[in-house]
C-alpha positions as CSV (number, residue, x, y, z in Angstrom):
1,M,0.0,0.0,0.0
2,N,1.4,3.4,-0.8
3,T,0.7,6.6,1.1
4,T,-1.7,7.9,-1.5
5,E,-4.0,4.9,-0.9
6,H,-3.8,5.3,2.7
7,A,-6.7,6.9,4.6
8,A,-6.3,7.8,8.3
9,S,-7.7,5.4,10.7
10,P,-10.4,6.6,13.1
11,N,-9.1,4.3,15.8
12,F,-5.4,4.3,15.2
13,G,-4.9,7.7,13.6
14,F,-3.3,9.1,16.8
15,L,-0.3,6.9,15.9
16,A,0.2,8.3,12.4
17,K,2.6,11.1,13.0
18,R,5.1,9.2,15.2
19,Y,4.4,5.6,14.4
20,P,3.0,5.5,10.9
21,Q,3.7,1.7,10.5
22,L,1.5,1.0,13.6
23,E,-1.3,3.2,12.3
24,Q,-1.1,1.5,8.9
25,I,-1.4,-1.9,10.4
26,G,-4.3,-0.9,12.6
27,A,-6.0,0.8,9.7
28,R,-5.5,-2.4,7.6
29,S,-7.0,-4.6,10.3
30,E,-10.0,-2.3,10.5
31,R,-10.5,-2.6,6.7
32,Y,-10.5,-6.3,6.9
33,F,-12.9,-6.4,9.8
34,S,-16.3,-6.5,8.1
35,D,-15.4,-8.7,5.1
36,D,-12.9,-11.2,6.8
37,P,-12.6,-11.1,10.6
38,I,-9.9,-13.9,10.4
39,V,-7.6,-11.7,8.3
40,S,-8.3,-8.8,10.7
41,L,-7.1,-11.0,13.5
42,I,-4.0,-12.0,11.7
43,T,-3.3,-8.3,10.9
44,I,-3.9,-7.1,14.3
45,R,-1.5,-9.8,15.7
46,Q,1.0,-8.1,13.4
47,F,0.3,-4.8,15.2
48,G,0.9,-6.4,18.5
49,E,4.2,-7.8,17.3
50,A,5.4,-4.6,15.9
51,L,4.4,-2.7,19.0
52,A,6.1,-5.2,21.4
53,Q,9.3,-5.0,19.3
54,L,9.2,-1.2,19.5
55,V,8.7,-1.4,23.3
56,A,11.6,-3.8,23.6
57,A,13.8,-1.7,21.3
58,R,13.2,1.5,23.3
59,C,14.3,-0.3,26.5
60,G,17.3,-2.0,25.1
61,L,15.7,-5.5,25.1
62,Y,15.2,-6.1,21.4
63,T,18.0,-8.3,20.0
64,D,16.7,-10.5,17.3
65,A,14.1,-9.9,14.6
66,N,13.5,-13.6,14.4
67,E,12.8,-14.1,18.1
68,L,9.4,-15.6,18.8
69,Q,6.7,-13.3,20.0
70,S,6.0,-15.4,23.0
71,D,9.8,-15.3,24.0
72,L,9.9,-11.5,23.6
73,L,6.9,-11.1,25.7
74,R,8.4,-13.4,28.4
75,R,11.5,-11.3,28.4
76,L,9.5,-8.1,28.8
77,R,7.7,-9.7,31.7
78,V,10.9,-10.8,33.4
79,D,12.4,-7.4,32.8
80,G,9.6,-6.2,35.3
81,N,9.1,-2.7,33.9
82,Y,5.6,-3.2,32.4
83,P,2.2,-3.7,34.0
84,S,1.0,-7.3,33.8
85,N,-2.3,-6.1,32.3
86,V,-0.4,-4.6,29.4
87,L,1.6,-7.7,28.8
88,D,-1.6,-9.8,29.1
89,L,-3.2,-7.7,26.2
90,F,-0.1,-8.4,24.0
91,H,-0.4,-12.2,24.8
92,Q,-4.1,-12.2,24.0
93,L,-3.4,-10.5,20.5
94,R,-0.8,-13.2,19.9
95,K,-2.9,-16.1,20.9
96,D,-6.0,-15.0,18.9
97,G,-3.9,-14.2,16.0
98,N,-2.3,-17.6,16.2
99,A,-5.7,-19.2,16.3
100,A,-6.8,-17.3,13.2
101,T,-3.5,-18.0,11.3
102,H,-3.2,-21.7,12.2
103,H,-6.7,-22.9,12.8
104,H,-8.7,-20.3,10.7
105,T,-10.9,-19.6,13.8
106,G,-12.3,-16.2,14.7
107,D,-15.3,-14.2,14.3
108,H,-16.5,-10.6,14.3
109,A,-16.8,-10.5,18.1
110,K,-13.2,-11.8,18.5
111,A,-11.8,-9.5,15.9
112,L,-13.6,-6.4,17.5
113,A,-12.2,-7.3,20.9
114,C,-8.7,-7.6,19.5
115,L,-9.0,-4.3,17.6
116,K,-10.1,-2.7,21.0
117,M,-7.1,-4.4,22.8
118,A,-4.7,-3.1,20.1
119,R,-6.1,0.4,20.4
120,Q,-5.6,0.3,24.2
121,L,-2.0,-0.9,23.7
122,G,-1.4,1.9,21.3
123,I,-2.9,4.5,23.7
124,W,-0.8,3.0,26.6
125,Y,2.4,3.3,24.5
126,R,1.6,6.8,23.0
127,T,0.8,8.2,26.4
128,R,3.4,6.4,28.5
129,E,6.2,5.7,26.1
130,P,9.0,3.9,27.9
131,P,12.1,5.9,28.5
132,F,15.2,5.0,26.5
133,R,17.8,3.1,28.4
134,V,20.9,1.1,27.5
135,S,20.8,-2.6,28.4
136,P,23.4,-3.2,31.1
137,L,26.4,-5.4,30.5
138,N,25.8,-6.8,33.9
139,R,22.1,-8.0,34.3
140,A,22.5,-7.5,38.1
141,G,22.3,-3.8,37.7
142,S,19.0,-3.9,35.7
143,R,16.9,-4.4,38.8
144,A,17.9,-1.0,40.2
145,A,17.4,0.6,36.8
146,G,13.9,-0.9,36.6
147,Q,13.1,0.5,40.1
148,R,14.3,3.9,39.0
149,C,12.2,3.6,35.9
150,R,9.1,2.7,38.0
151,R,9.6,5.6,40.3
152,S,9.9,7.9,37.3
153,W,6.7,6.6,35.9
154,Q,4.9,7.1,39.2
155,R,5.7,10.7,39.3
156,K,4.7,11.2,35.7
157,C,1.5,9.3,35.8
158,P,-0.2,9.1,39.2
159,T,-3.3,7.5,37.6
160,C,-1.1,4.5,36.8
161,Q,-0.4,3.9,40.6
162,R,-2.4,0.6,40.7
163,S,-0.7,-0.8,37.7
164,I,2.8,0.3,38.9
165,E,2.2,-1.4,42.2
166,R,1.7,-4.7,40.5
167,W,5.1,-4.4,38.8
Protein backbone atom coordinates (compact mmCIF):
# COMPACT_ATOMS: atom_id res chain seq x y z
CA MET A 1 0.00 0.00 0.00
CA ASN A 2 1.40 3.39 -0.84
CA THR A 3 0.71 6.58 1.07
CA THR A 4 -1.68 7.94 -1.56
CA GLU A 5 -3.99 4.95 -0.98
CA HIS A 6 -3.80 5.31 2.78
CA ALA A 7 -6.71 6.88 4.62
CA ALA A 8 -6.35 7.81 8.28
CA SER A 9 -7.73 5.32 10.72
CA PRO A 10 -10.44 6.60 13.05
CA ASN A 11 -9.13 4.36 15.85
CA PHE A 12 -5.39 4.31 15.22
CA GLY A 13 -4.93 7.73 13.61
CA PHE A 14 -3.35 9.12 16.78
CA LEU A 15 -0.30 6.95 15.97
CA ALA A 16 0.14 8.25 12.42
CA LYS A 17 2.57 11.07 13.05
CA ARG A 18 5.10 9.28 15.26
CA TYR A 19 4.40 5.64 14.41
CA PRO A 20 3.00 5.48 10.86
CA GLN A 21 3.68 1.74 10.51
CA LEU A 22 1.54 0.98 13.56
CA GLU A 23 -1.23 3.24 12.30
CA GLN A 24 -1.15 1.54 8.90
CA ILE A 25 -1.34 -1.96 10.38
CA GLY A 26 -4.24 -0.91 12.62
CA ALA A 27 -6.05 0.70 9.69
CA ARG A 28 -5.51 -2.40 7.56
CA SER A 29 -7.02 -4.59 10.27
CA GLU A 30 -10.03 -2.25 10.48
CA ARG A 31 -10.54 -2.50 6.72
CA TYR A 32 -10.54 -6.31 6.82
CA PHE A 33 -12.85 -6.44 9.83
CA SER A 34 -16.23 -6.43 8.08
CA ASP A 35 -15.33 -8.72 5.17
CA ASP A 36 -12.92 -11.16 6.80
CA PRO A 37 -12.52 -11.15 10.59
CA ILE A 38 -9.88 -13.89 10.40
CA VAL A 39 -7.62 -11.70 8.26
CA SER A 40 -8.37 -8.83 10.63
CA LEU A 41 -7.16 -10.99 13.54
CA ILE A 42 -4.01 -11.98 11.68
CA THR A 43 -3.30 -8.35 10.86
CA ILE A 44 -3.93 -7.07 14.37
CA ARG A 45 -1.52 -9.74 15.64
CA GLN A 46 1.09 -8.05 13.44
CA PHE A 47 0.26 -4.79 15.20
CA GLY A 48 0.95 -6.46 18.55
CA GLU A 49 4.23 -7.88 17.28
CA ALA A 50 5.41 -4.55 15.89
CA LEU A 51 4.46 -2.67 19.05
CA ALA A 52 6.09 -5.23 21.36
CA GLN A 53 9.28 -5.00 19.30
CA LEU A 54 9.16 -1.21 19.55
CA VAL A 55 8.67 -1.38 23.32
CA ALA A 56 11.58 -3.82 23.65
CA ALA A 57 13.82 -1.75 21.37
CA ARG A 58 13.21 1.43 23.32
CA CYS A 59 14.26 -0.31 26.51
CA GLY A 60 17.27 -2.07 25.02
CA LEU A 61 15.70 -5.54 25.11
CA TYR A 62 15.15 -6.09 21.39
CA THR A 63 17.98 -8.19 20.05
CA ASP A 64 16.68 -10.51 17.33
CA ALA A 65 14.12 -9.89 14.59
CA ASN A 66 13.53 -13.65 14.38
CA GLU A 67 12.74 -14.07 18.08
CA LEU A 68 9.37 -15.66 18.76
CA GLN A 69 6.76 -13.23 20.00
CA SER A 70 6.09 -15.40 23.05
CA ASP A 71 9.79 -15.30 23.95
CA LEU A 72 9.95 -11.52 23.54
CA LEU A 73 6.87 -11.06 25.73
CA ARG A 74 8.36 -13.39 28.33
CA ARG A 75 11.54 -11.29 28.42
CA LEU A 76 9.49 -8.10 28.80
CA ARG A 77 7.67 -9.70 31.74
CA VAL A 78 10.94 -10.83 33.36
CA ASP A 79 12.36 -7.34 32.90
CA GLY A 80 9.62 -6.19 35.26
CA ASN A 81 9.11 -2.70 33.85
CA TYR A 82 5.63 -3.19 32.41
CA PRO A 83 2.23 -3.71 34.00
CA SER A 84 1.00 -7.28 33.78
CA ASN A 85 -2.32 -6.14 32.31
CA VAL A 86 -0.44 -4.57 29.37
CA LEU A 87 1.58 -7.73 28.78
CA ASP A 88 -1.63 -9.77 29.04
CA LEU A 89 -3.11 -7.74 26.16
CA PHE A 90 -0.03 -8.45 24.05
CA HIS A 91 -0.37 -12.17 24.82
CA GLN A 92 -4.08 -12.19 23.98
CA LEU A 93 -3.44 -10.59 20.58
CA ARG A 94 -0.76 -13.19 19.95
CA LYS A 95 -2.97 -16.13 20.93
CA ASP A 96 -6.02 -14.96 18.98
CA GLY A 97 -3.85 -14.14 15.96
CA ASN A 98 -2.28 -17.59 16.13
CA ALA A 99 -5.72 -19.24 16.27
CA ALA A 100 -6.77 -17.26 13.21
CA THR A 101 -3.56 -18.06 11.34
CA HIS A 102 -3.19 -21.75 12.13
CA HIS A 103 -6.74 -22.92 12.81
CA HIS A 104 -8.76 -20.42 10.74
CA THR A 105 -10.84 -19.57 13.78
CA GLY A 106 -12.22 -16.20 14.67
CA ASP A 107 -15.35 -14.18 14.22
CA HIS A 108 -16.43 -10.57 14.26
CA ALA A 109 -16.77 -10.50 18.04
CA LYS A 110 -13.20 -11.78 18.54
CA ALA A 111 -11.81 -9.43 15.87
CA LEU A 112 -13.58 -6.45 17.46
CA ALA A 113 -12.26 -7.39 20.90
CA CYS A 114 -8.73 -7.62 19.50
CA LEU A 115 -9.04 -4.29 17.69
CA LYS A 116 -10.05 -2.73 21.01
CA MET A 117 -7.11 -4.37 22.79
CA ALA A 118 -4.70 -3.16 20.12
CA ARG A 119 -6.08 0.37 20.41
CA GLN A 120 -5.64 0.23 24.19
CA LEU A 121 -2.03 -0.86 23.72
CA GLY A 122 -1.45 1.95 21.24
CA ILE A 123 -2.89 4.50 23.66
CA TRP A 124 -0.82 3.06 26.51
CA TYR A 125 2.36 3.27 24.46
CA ARG A 126 1.66 6.70 23.03
CA THR A 127 0.85 8.24 26.41
CA ARG A 128 3.38 6.34 28.50
CA GLU A 129 6.25 5.78 26.12
CA PRO A 130 8.96 3.91 27.96
CA PRO A 131 12.15 5.83 28.51
CA PHE A 132 15.21 5.01 26.48
CA ARG A 133 17.79 3.06 28.38
CA VAL A 134 20.84 1.05 27.50
CA SER A 135 20.86 -2.63 28.38
CA PRO A 136 23.38 -3.15 31.13
CA LEU A 137 26.34 -5.40 30.47
CA ASN A 138 25.80 -6.87 33.90
CA ARG A 139 22.16 -7.93 34.34
CA ALA A 140 22.52 -7.57 38.14
CA GLY A 141 22.28 -3.79 37.71
CA SER A 142 19.07 -3.94 35.69
CA ARG A 143 16.86 -4.43 38.76
CA ALA A 144 17.95 -1.07 40.17
CA ALA A 145 17.41 0.54 36.76
CA GLY A 146 13.92 -0.96 36.65
CA GLN A 147 13.13 0.44 40.07
CA ARG A 148 14.30 3.90 38.99
CA CYS A 149 12.12 3.60 35.86
CA ARG A 150 9.07 2.66 37.96
CA ARG A 151 9.60 5.61 40.34
CA SER A 152 9.92 7.93 37.35
CA TRP A 153 6.65 6.64 35.88
CA GLN A 154 4.92 7.03 39.25
CA ARG A 155 5.80 10.72 39.31
CA LYS A 156 4.74 11.25 35.69
CA CYS A 157 1.49 9.30 35.80
CA PRO A 158 -0.21 9.13 39.21
CA THR A 159 -3.29 7.53 37.64
CA CYS A 160 -1.14 4.49 36.85
CA GLN A 161 -0.40 3.91 40.53
CA ARG A 162 -2.37 0.67 40.73
CA SER A 163 -0.65 -0.81 37.68
CA ILE A 164 2.75 0.31 38.90
CA GLU A 165 2.21 -1.35 42.27
CA ARG A 166 1.72 -4.67 40.45
CA TRP A 167 5.16 -4.39 38.83
